[in-house]
C-alpha positions in Angstrom: 86.3 107.6 99.4 89.0 107.5 97.2 90.3 109.8 94.4 90.7 108.4 90.7 93.2 110.2 88.5 92.9 109.2 84.9 96.0 110.1 82.6 97.6 108.9 79.3 101.0 110.0 80.3 101.2 108.8 83.9 103.0 111.6 86.1 105.1 112.8 83.2 102.6 115.7 82.7 103.3 118.5 85.1 99.8 119.4 86.0 98.7 115.8 86.6 102.2 115.4 89.0 101.5 118.4 90.6 97.8 117.4 91.5 99.3 113.7 92.6 101.6 115.1 94.7 99.3 117.6 96.4 96.8 114.6 97.1 99.9 112.2 98.2 101.0 115.1 100.7 97.6 116.1 101.8 96.5 112.7 102.4 99.7 110.9 103.8 100.0 108.6 101.2 102.8 106.1 101.8 102.3 103.1 99.9 101.8 102.3 96.2 100.7 99.1 94.3 102.0 99.2 90.6 99.8 96.9 88.4 101.9 95.5 85.7 99.6 92.7 84.3 99.0 94.2 80.9 102.2 95.9 80.6 104.9 94.4 78.2 107.8 93.0 80.4 105.8 93.7 83.6 108.1 95.4 86.1 111.0 95.6 83.9 109.6 97.9 81.4 110.7 101.4 80.8 107.4 103.0 81.8 107.4 100.9 85.2 110.9 102.0 85.9 110.0 105.8 85.0 106.7 105.6 87.2 108.6 104.3 90.2 111.4 107.2 89.7 108.5 109.7 89.3 106.6 108.0 92.5 110.3 108.1 94.6 110.4 111.9 93.5 107.2 112.5 94.8 108.4 111.0 98.4 106.5 107.7 97.9 109.2 104.6 98.4 106.9 101.7 99.8 106.3 100.5 96.3 105.0 97.1 95.2 104.7 95.6 91.7 101.5 93.4 91.4 100.7 90.9 88.5 97.3 90.0 88.6 98.0 87.0 86.2 100.4 85.3 88.5 98.6 86.6 91.6 94.9 87.1 91.2 94.1 87.4 94.8 96.5 89.8 95.7 95.0 92.3 98.7 95.4 95.9 98.1 94.2 97.1 101.2 97.4 98.0 102.7 98.1 100.4 99.9 96.8 104.4 99.5 97.6 104.3 95.9 96.8 101.6 93.2 98.6 102.8 89.8 97.8 100.8 87.1 100.3 100.7 84.1 99.6 100.9 80.4 99.2 97.9 78.1 96.3 95.5 76.6 93.3 96.6 78.5 91.6 93.5 77.5 94.2 91.3 78.9 94.4 93.5 82.0 90.4 93.0 82.2 90.7 89.4 81.8 92.8 88.9 84.9 91.1 91.5 87.1 87.9 89.9 86.7 
């Protein structure tokens, strides 16, 4: 069974980042899928870049950006972490369905 971390600030909050880092280290996380479907500018926005840096700083370097709008059948099974970027949640839900 997995763990869900819900946060409105990504990994920018020190307590959230510390908890995530502990989970990543304790569970041997290696691969991250960042879902950018609802984000403006997708993987090129400042929050996606910040998240990539924060994940790299946590020791996670195998990062894949996923846009369910263009790849609705993406297989997430090879990823330890699925990080969903912010944006329009209704737009994300439309393509997640």
